[in-house]
C-alpha positions as a Markdown table, in Angstrom:
| # | Residue | x | y | z |
|---|---|---|---|---|
| 1 | Met | -17.5 | 9.9 | 6.1 |
| 2 | Ser | -19.7 | 12.8 | 6.4 |
| 3 | Cys | -20.4 | 15.2 | 3.6 |
| 4 | Ser | -18.4 | 18.0 | 5.4 |
| 5 | Ala | -15.3 | 15.6 | 5.7 |
| 6 | Gln | -15.4 | 14.9 | 2.0 |
| 7 | Ser | -15.3 | 18.6 | 1.0 |
| 8 | Leu | -12.3 | 19.3 | 3.1 |
| 9 | Ser | -9.4 | 20.6 | 1.1 |
| 10 | Phe | -6.1 | 19.0 | 1.7 |
| 11 | Gln | -5.0 | 22.5 | 3.2 |
| 12 | Asp | -8.2 | 22.5 | 5.6 |
| 13 | Leu | -7.1 | 19.2 | 6.7 |
| 14 | Ile | -3.7 | 20.2 | 7.6 |
| 15 | Glu | -4.8 | 23.1 | 9.5 |
| 16 | Ala | -7.4 | 21.1 | 11.4 |
| 17 | Val | -4.6 | 18.7 | 12.3 |
| 18 | Glu | -2.5 | 21.4 | 13.5 |
| 19 | Ser | -5.0 | 22.7 | 15.4 |
| 20 | Leu | -5.1 | 19.6 | 17.5 |
| 21 | Pro | -3.1 | 19.3 | 20.6 |
| 22 | Leu | 0.2 | 17.6 | 20.0 |
| 23 | Asp | -0.8 | 14.5 | 21.8 |
| 24 | Asp | -3.8 | 14.1 | 19.7 |
| 25 | Gln | -1.5 | 14.8 | 16.6 |
| 26 | Ser | 0.8 | 12.2 | 17.6 |
| 27 | Met | -2.0 | 9.6 | 18.0 |
| 28 | Leu | -3.2 | 10.6 | 14.5 |
| 29 | Val | 0.2 | 9.9 | 13.0 |
| 30 | Glu | 0.3 | 6.6 | 14.7 |
| 31 | Leu | -3.0 | 5.7 | 13.5 |
| 32 | Ile | -2.3 | 6.6 | 9.9 |
| 33 | Asn | 0.9 | 5.1 | 9.9 |
| 34 | Lys | -0.7 | 1.6 | 11.1 |
| 35 | Arg | -3.5 | 2.0 | 8.6 |
| 36 | Ile | -0.7 | 2.3 | 5.7 |
| 37 | Ile | 0.9 | -0.7 | 6.9 |
| 38 | Glu | -2.3 | -2.5 | 7.1 |
| 39 | Lys | -3.2 | -1.5 | 3.5 |
| 40 | Arg | 0.4 | -2.5 | 2.3 |
| 41 | Arg | 0.2 | -5.7 | 3.9 |
| 42 | Ala | -3.0 | -6.5 | 2.3 |
| 43 | Glu | -1.7 | -5.5 | -1.3 |
| 44 | Leu | 1.2 | -7.9 | -0.7 |
| 45 | Val | -1.1 | -10.9 | 0.2 |
| 46 | Ala | -2.9 | -10.2 | -2.8 |
| 47 | Glu | 0.1 | -10.0 | -4.9 |
| 48 | Val | 1.6 | -13.3 | -3.4 |
| 49 | Arg | -1.7 | -15.0 | -3.8 |
| 50 | Glu | -1.8 | -14.0 | -7.5 |
| 51 | Ser | 1.7 | -15.4 | -8.0 |
| 52 | Arg | 0.8 | -18.6 | -6.4 |
| 53 | Glu | -2.1 | -19.0 | -8.6 |
| 54 | Ala | -0.2 | -18.2 | -11.7 |
| 55 | Phe | 2.2 | -20.8 | -10.6 |
| 56 | Leu | -0.4 | -23.3 | -10.2 |
| 57 | Arg | -1.7 | -22.5 | -13.8 |
| 58 | Gly | 2.0 | -23.2 | -15.1 |
| 59 | Glu | 2.2 | -19.6 | -16.2 |
| 60 | Val | 5.5 | -19.1 | -14.2 |
| 61 | Lys | 8.9 | -20.2 | -15.5 |
| 62 | Cys | 11.7 | -21.4 | -13.3 |
| 63 | Gly | 15.5 | -20.8 | -14.1 |
| 64 | Thr | 18.6 | -19.1 | -13.2 |
| 65 | Val | 19.6 | -15.3 | -13.8 |
| 66 | Lys | 21.3 | -16.3 | -17.2 |
| 67 | Asp | 17.8 | -17.6 | -18.2 |
| 68 | Leu | 16.1 | -14.7 | -17.4 |
| 69 | Ile | 18.7 | -12.6 | -19.2 |
| 70 | Lys | 18.7 | -14.9 | -22.2 |
| 71 | Asp | 14.7 | -14.8 | -22.4 |
| 72 | Leu | 14.7 | -11.0 | -22.1 |
| 73 | Glu | 17.2 | -10.5 | -24.9 |
| 74 | Asn | 15.0 | -12.7 | -27.4 |
């Protein structure tokens, strides 16, 4: 990212996007949405990996909902 892009305020960015043709705005929205999905997917993969590792280390308890409630009450 260039220095000028880093110094843009959010409002400047919105105005720049609004100055684009509608087709370009649509493509930008699509691109941003895809990148958000990719980031969320990567976060989910990391969380699943962490959960599996915790399970393998024996840090995870198995039980019913009743067991969970009982543990939370204690």
